[in-house]
C-alpha positions, 0 to 999 in steps of 0.5 A: 316845405316841411313834410311833417308837423312843425315843432314849436320854436321858442320865439314863435309868434302866436296866431294873434300876433302873426295875424296882426303882423300880416294885417300891418303888411296888408295895410302897407300895401293898400297904402302904397298902391292905392293911396293914403285916402283908400287906406284911410277909408278902409281903416276907418271901417276896420276900426268902426267894426272892431269897436261894434264888437268891443261895445255893441251899442247903437252909436257904434252900429250907427256910425259903422252903417253910416261909413258903409252907406257913404262908399262909392261903388269903387270904394266898396269893392276896394273895401271888400277886397280889403276885408277879403284879403285880411280873411286870407291872411288870417287863414294862413296864420291859423293854418300855420299854427294848427300845423305846429305841434306844441311840446308835450302834445304827443300825449293827446289822442289825435297824435299817434303817441297819444293813441297808442298810450290810450290803447296800452291803457286798455291793454292793446300792445303796439304789435297788435296795433301794427297788425291792425294797420297791416290790413287797414285802408284809411282813405281821404278821397278828394272831390271837386265840389264847388265850395272852393271860391278861390282862384288857383293863383290866389291859392298859390300866393297864399302857399308862398306867404305861408312858407315865408311866415313858417321860415320867419322865426328860424331866419336871423334876418326877419327884415329880409323875410318881411320884405318878401312878405310885403312883396307877395302880399302885394302880388296877392292885392293885385291878383283878380279874386274872381274867376273870369270863366267857369272852372272846367273838369281839366282845371279841377284835376290840375288843382287837386293834382297840386295838392297831391304832388306838393303834400301827399307825395312827400307826406304819406311815406314819411307818416308811415315811416313814423308809424313804424318807428313808434310801433317797432313793426311793419305797418303795410301801406294803410293810407291811400288817397283817392279821387272823384275828380274826372270820374264823378259824372253824377249831374256833371255832363262835362265829365266824359272818357276824356276827362277820366283819361286826363286825370289818370294820365296827369296823375300818373305824370305827377307820381312818375316825376316824383319817382324820377326826382327821387331816384336822381337824388339817390344817385347823387347820394349813393356814390359808394365805390366798389373798390371800398365797399362790398355789394350783393350779387343782384346789385351787381347785376342790376348795375351791369344791366343798366347799360350805363357804361360812363367811365366816371361811374364804372366803380359806382355800382349803386349809381349805375343801377340807379341810372338803369332804374331812372331810364326805365322810369323815364321810359314808363313815363313816356309810355303812360303819359305820352310825353318825355320827362323834363330831365331825359335818360341817355340810356336805352331801357324798357319801361316798367310793366308795373310798380312791383317791378319798380319796387322789386329793383329798389328793393335790390338797392336796399338789400345790398345796402343792408348787407354791406353797412346795416339799415342806418346806411339805407336812409329815409330817401330810399325807404320813402321811395319804396313806400311811396311806390307801394302807395301810389303805384303808377296811378297816384290815387284810385279814381272812383266813378260815380253815376246816378242809379237812374241813368244806369237803368235807362242804359241797361234798359236800352241795351236789353231792348236793343239785344231783344232780351227785354222790351221794357226793362224799366217797367219791371218790378225791382225783384224782376230786374234783379232776376233778369240781371242775375241771369245776364251776368251768368253767361258771357254773351255780350249785350252791345252790338256794333249794328245797333244805334244807341242814344248819346247817353248810353254811348257816353256811359260805355265810352267812360267804362271803356276808358276805365277798363283801358286805365286798369290795363294801363296803370293797374288795377288800383287806378280805378278801384270803386264805382259809387252808385248815387241814389241807390234804393234796391239790389238791382241798382248794384247788379246794373253796374256790374252788367255794364262793367261786364259790357267792357270786360271788367266783370267777368262771369263764371262759376266764381265770378270776378270783377276788378271794380267794387260797386258801392251803393250810396244811400243818401236820403233819410229813407234810403239809409233806413232801407239800406240794411234791407238792400244790403241783406238781400244783396249779400245773401246772393251767391254772386255778391259773396263771390265778388267780396271773397275775391277782394278779401272779403270786403264790400263798401257801402257809402252813406251820404250826409248832404242829402240826408240833412237836406231831407231830415235836418241836421239831428235826424240826418246825424241819427239816420247815418249813426242808426244805418251804420250800426245796422249795416255792421250787423248785417255784414257780420251775419253774412261774413263780409267785412263792411267798409264805410265810405262817409260822404262828408262835406265841409260844413256841419250841415253836410257832415263837417266838423272835427274829423277826429270826433267824428271818426271816434263817434261811429257806432262800435264795430262799424269802422274795423280799420277800413274807412273812406271819407270825402274831402271837398271843396275849400276843406282840400286846401285847408286840410292838405294845402301844406305838407305840415297840414296834410301830415297833421290831418292824416295823423289825426285820421289814423289816430282816430281810426285806430281808436275806434277800431280797437279801443273798448266803447266809451258808453256803458251798454245799459246807458246806451239803450237809454240813450238810443231810445231818447234819440229816437225821440228827439230825432222824430221832433226835430225832423217834424220841425225841420220838414214843417218849415222847409217843405210844409210852410207855404212861401218858404221856397220864395223866402229861401230864394230871396233871403239868401244869395243862392241865385248869385252864388249860381253865377259864380265861376267856381265849379264845372257842375250845375248847381241844380239836378234839374231845371226845376227850382224846387228845394228837393232838386237843389244840390246840397252844396248851394242849399248849405252855402247860401245859408252860410252867406246869410249867416243863418246856417239853418241846415246845421241847427234848425229843429234840434232846439224844438227837440231839445226843449221839448224833451222832459228829461234834461238830466238825461240829455246832460248825461248823454252829452257827458258820456256818449261821444256820438251825441257830444260830437253832434252838439259840439258841431252844432255849437260851432255853427251857432257861434258863426251864425248871427240872427241879427244879420240874418234880419237884414237878408230877410228884408230882401223878401218883398212879401211881408207875410212870407217874411214875417212867418218864416223869419219868425220861425227861424229866429225863434228856432234859433234862440231856442236851439241856443238856449237848449244847447247852453242848458245841456252843456252847462256852459256860458257860451256855445263854444264853451268847450273850445276856447281857441275856436271861439277866440278865432271866430271873434276875431274874424266877425269884425271883418265879415259882418260889414261884407254881410251889410254890404252884400245885402245892399248890392243884391238889393240894387242888382235884383232891382236891375242895376247894370253897373258891372261893379254891383255884380262884381261886389256881390261876388267878392263878398261871397269870397270874403264871407266864405274865406271868413267863415271857412267851412261854408259849403 
């Protein structure tokens, strides 16, 4: 696999040609394994669906409907599998094309060369950029949110097909590659797409570990090396991955102390095995003889201390030194993971106390090579291994913990009550709670007692915190670096977590308090985002907060949530509230003399913050990035962005370029214009929010419509995640998690969270010239409309009408769908008027073409899904009906890609 983006070969097929080639092979597989009749049925449906999109006449649609209606259940399931697998193969071809760097593309700002060139035009030299990266943190944080519908077995087959497609242009015997492609597609065809049992947290850990091991471990060191070569200076270790998997227990009762231990042990195993393999390969390379080349005294000492007495290596000090390093790593592997590495060492050695000791030994090897041959003798393998140890340590990725503020409050109340400090902590006002917590944090007395009986909740929460303390002692302080508080509303929310951390020794009182974990408040709803600046101003005014920030280099993190703010206020209001909160927080932090680190809780869909990461980062308010940014990567997005080394390299470079430009480049919008634009956004946001909430929360029967006209109930039956789909047993929209909310609207092709209310706001705004100026001159507004255009391109109001027929109450159906349909047409028309384009994706013809190519393979699945849901809800018990519904969910998600 390629650790860096591929270069475009001269004879490379286009993505369209690759899709057709893979489609032909899939057809051969279906014909060979299921028979010509099965192939003919699927092919007739495919041609009929394509014909509808070429000539959308009533006869064409009638013919497609006739063919679909004539399918037996067995034929329907087979057909769905066929279109599902075609979409998976199309995704492979598109991802491969995305990972290829066309000649001359280095000038694009998404590439480091292009970003440096743009900064140079503003008078910013490469040395200044390198200095910025020395203090930077760019961190993709992988989460297990249940929007990845594919099984790991399916993803593995896709990876094998992707590697074969990548090798095809450079292999003389394409026939041999095609034969293996046929084999892999046949295996994919015969692999069960649906999970038989629900994922456990340990399964989610294993899935994300494979991405870290196969993509992030080899790519990140190479990307840092590339940055240093371009800038001619050291850049530090600025790209560091994070993870929530095994530590995010907000609403997930299955995340425990044991899952946290399992996650970190697995991560340590992956990192250490990578180091062992690389040291082993270095030993094979560095066959330098002391009788021919000189070595430093430090290298000689390292070789002598290794214990390697093999007569075959007595004149090969580098190999002997590396044997000792390998032996120490093997012992470290056994100590930290509880298992011996597959390739054991015969030497007796002490384990490494931490990654710094490993790095010191590797630096000895490097220094000796430099001293007796120069930098060119070192090679990329050794430099990348040293860099990897600095980035990944023995923990691989920092594991965040997350829990809801209400849980913290209940546990703290119990501890204080049992300790006799406060009988009813939860009855106190927020200010009274803050004062009490600060008092408790000021002294070393513990609240917990071995003689008290605590609830299961308190015991579980304290157990996972003790596991975090053990992890820091075992793997180093970077193993668990952040604690995220969901639904943060006040200063007491932060101090409650610090009090709990104090109970396990992670918070240490004193004149200058210290804590090895940074507590990060998460502001999620519109109301919470509006209150965030005041909450953080009050928090940062307190000496404890200042001392804690100073101890970690003057940094404090704040997380802002895209999903719940969208569900609360709609797309436009959510986008604006996030922008305004970010700007206000930057001002608050500047006033307090603390460096703001924003953590963006983005999802895959536009309704949850998705869209172009490059445009999204560049569109952040000036002064809010500051070369420090963390972004969640969730569900199906993980495989599409990091599933191969080439994809990972491209996406991480894009994130780096965007962060540098957002940090160092001057604002693109004139300050005088910005004042007018902001005033206009206030008006637009208010109008959009009124329209959105008027439909979703104030229209009688809307929840009934939503439950009937989308497959939200059927999605809940899918075994795609360890976490429940709702926070409570309530069926209110307020209590539904954002993921099933967005996912279900995507399946029904409404995509409502990504656009509703925006059309009302834009159409009602009188100064259309101002809106066009905002789109042309303000990156925030342009990115907002561009992302909405993608949503509208993937939505289809005619297909949404099919789903509306599932609503039995005619009055509710007419009222709600009428509002949705009118809003969709209004939004689309307003967008085209502002952009001046003939199509909603007029600024991205490649994406428009790819979506058009997919629609014939998605829409028949929508039609079948509606019919199968109707039969299922009427009580039909045939297992194939339920299977067909779940397969259509997979197929539509694969075709739409960013569906959850």
